[in-house]
N, C-alpha and C positions, 0 to 999 in steps of 0.2 A: 487165245487168252479168254478166260472165263468172263462172261458179260458182266457179272456182278463186280468182279475185280476191276474191269475196265471203267465202269461207272464210278467205282470207289476212287480210282486214280484220277478220273476227270474232276471229281469233287475237290481233291487235293490241289490239282493244277489250277482250277478256277479260283480257289480261295487264296492262292499264294500271294498275289499282288496286295491283298488286304492285310497280309501278315507283316509287311514291312514296318508300319508304325506300331504294331503290337509288341515288337521286340523291346524298344525302350519303355513302352507302357508297362510291361511285365517287370523290367528292371526297377522302374520307379516304385511299383507296389512292394517288391521285396525289400528295397532300401527303406521305404517309409514305414513298413510294418515293424522292422527292427528298431527304427528311430523312435517310434511312439511307445515302445515298450513290449511288443510282442516277442515271444520266444521264437526261434527258428521253426520249431515244431508247430506252434500255433499259427504262424504265418503260412506255412506250407499246407497245414490242414485246412485253413480257410480257402486257399486256392483250389484244393482238391474237392472240397464239399460244396462251396458256393459257386465256384467257377464262373464268375461274372465280374469282369474288370471294373466296370463303372461302379457297381454296388460295393465292391471291395474298397475302392478308393474313397467313396462316400463314407463308408464305415470308419475308415481310418481318420478322415477329416473330422467327423463328428466325435469320435472317441478322443482324439487329441484336443478337441475344443471343449471337452467336458460335458457333452450332451448326455442326457439321461438314457437309460437302456430302452425305454419306451420310444423315444424319438429316434434312436439309432435303428431299432427293429422296424419301426414304421417307415422310416426313410429308405432303408434297404429294400423293404417290401414294395414301396412305391416305385423305386427305380427298376426293380426286377419284374414289376407287373406287366411290362411290355411283352414278356415272354408268354403270357397268357394269350395275347393277341397273335404272336407268332404261331403258337400251337393251334389256335383256331383257324388260321390261314392255311397251314399245311395239313390239317387233319383230313381234308377231303382227299388228299393224295395218299394217305396212310390208313384209310379205313379198313382195308382188308388184312392188315398186319396183326400178328399175335401181340398180346399185352406186353410180353417181355421185350419185343422189338420197339414198341411204342415208348417204353420206359427208357431204353437205351438211347433212342433218338431224342427224347425230351432232354436228356442230360447234355447232349451235344448241340441243342438248338439255341445257339448264341447269335449275336448280331451278324457277324460276318458270314457264318454258315447259312443263316436264314436268308440273308440278302442274295447270295449267289444261287442257293438251291431253289428258292422260290421262283426265280426266273427260269431255272432249268426245268422245274416241274411244269411250268406253263407251256414250254415248247416241246417237252418229251413226255410221252405217255406209256413208255415201256413198264412192264410189271415191276422190275427191280430198281426203279428210279430212285427209291429212298436211299440206296447206297451212296448216291451223290451227296446227300446231307450227312451221312455217316462219315464219308471221306473228308468233307470240308470241316466238319466238327472235330474229327480226330486230329486233323492238322492244326487247328486252332488250339486244341487241348495240349498237344505236345509243345508247341511254341510257347504258350502261356505258362505251363508248369515249369519248363526248362528255364525260361527267362526269370520267372519268379524265384526259382532256386538260386540262379546266378546272382540275382539282386540281393538275396539273403546272405549269400556267401561274401559278396563284395562289400555290402553294407556301406559304411561311410567312406570306403576307399574310392568311390566314384566322385570325382570333383564336381562341385556345384556349377562351375563355369561351363560344363558341358550342356547345361540347359535342357536336360531330358524331360522336364515338365511339359514341353511343347507336344509330346507324344500323346498325351491324354486327349486334348481336343482334336488333334490331327487324326486320331483313330476314328472318331465319330464323324468328322468332316468327310472322310473318305467314304463313309456309308451314306451320308446325307447329300452328297454332291448332286445326285440325280433328282432329289426332291426339291432342290433349289429352283428347278425349272417350272414347278407347279405353284401357282399363286397361293392356294389354300395352305399347302405345306409350308411355304415361306412365312406366311402370317403366323401359323402355329409355332414355328421355330422362334420367330422374333418375340412373340408374346411370352412364351415359357422362359426363354432366355432372359428377357427383360425383368420378369417377375423374380427369377432366381438372383439376378445381379442386384436389383434394387432392394430385394428383401433380405439379402445376406446379413445386413447389420440391423434390420428393423423387425423381422419376424421372430417372435419369441421361441425359445426352446430349440433353436437351430433347425426349425421345421421348414426352411425355405425350399428345400427340395420337393417336399410333399406339396406345398402350395403351388410351386411352379408347374409340377406335373398335372395337378388338377386344373390349373388355369389353361394349360395347353390342351388338355382333354376337352374342357368346356368350350374352348374356342373352336376346336375341330368339329364338335357336335353342332354348334351354332352355324358354322360356315357350310357344313355338309347339308344341313336341313334347308338353309337359305338358298343354296344353289339348286337343290332338287325341286323347290317350290317355284322356281322361275321358269 
């Protein structure tokens, strides 16, 4: 079997456990998008272009809450800014690739694919290791797009008593579970989560997402510098 294809398949296999909570997450987005007034084409187009579950949910929440376009764009940008960090981390493993491959990989560089491929890159130095990220990202893409489409089709047919909303936090808890073991990470999570929760009703223009992200980033910077100086 071709080594590239083997690495590609390994990426799919490694990311598969993280896809379980993504299924109801995608359904939720499809249902909510139609519920707040998006057409099926608009909802599907957002998933294809943005391809970021958390930012898409944030966009719907702010849109339905009457937030201004500036706040919506800023909030979605703030939520997606973590991908800049993902790109910076994996760039050292992709420096010898052509621009077209870097563009393709950047599209698939989402939370789950980054989480599993970054660990793979650390342990494996073969030339074609980037196919692991392509495989993981492609698996995420297929699951997200298909469940989004299914949510759009089903619409309000999914009963509320199923409680599918649990999938949104569950998806990110699955990614963060290892970070709970580190004190600094735990502090950052608590600070940003607290700011978002407390600021939901008090921060103007529905900008609590931006403020919480900045608070978490500032906390991380302070803790990192404090630990290094000791």
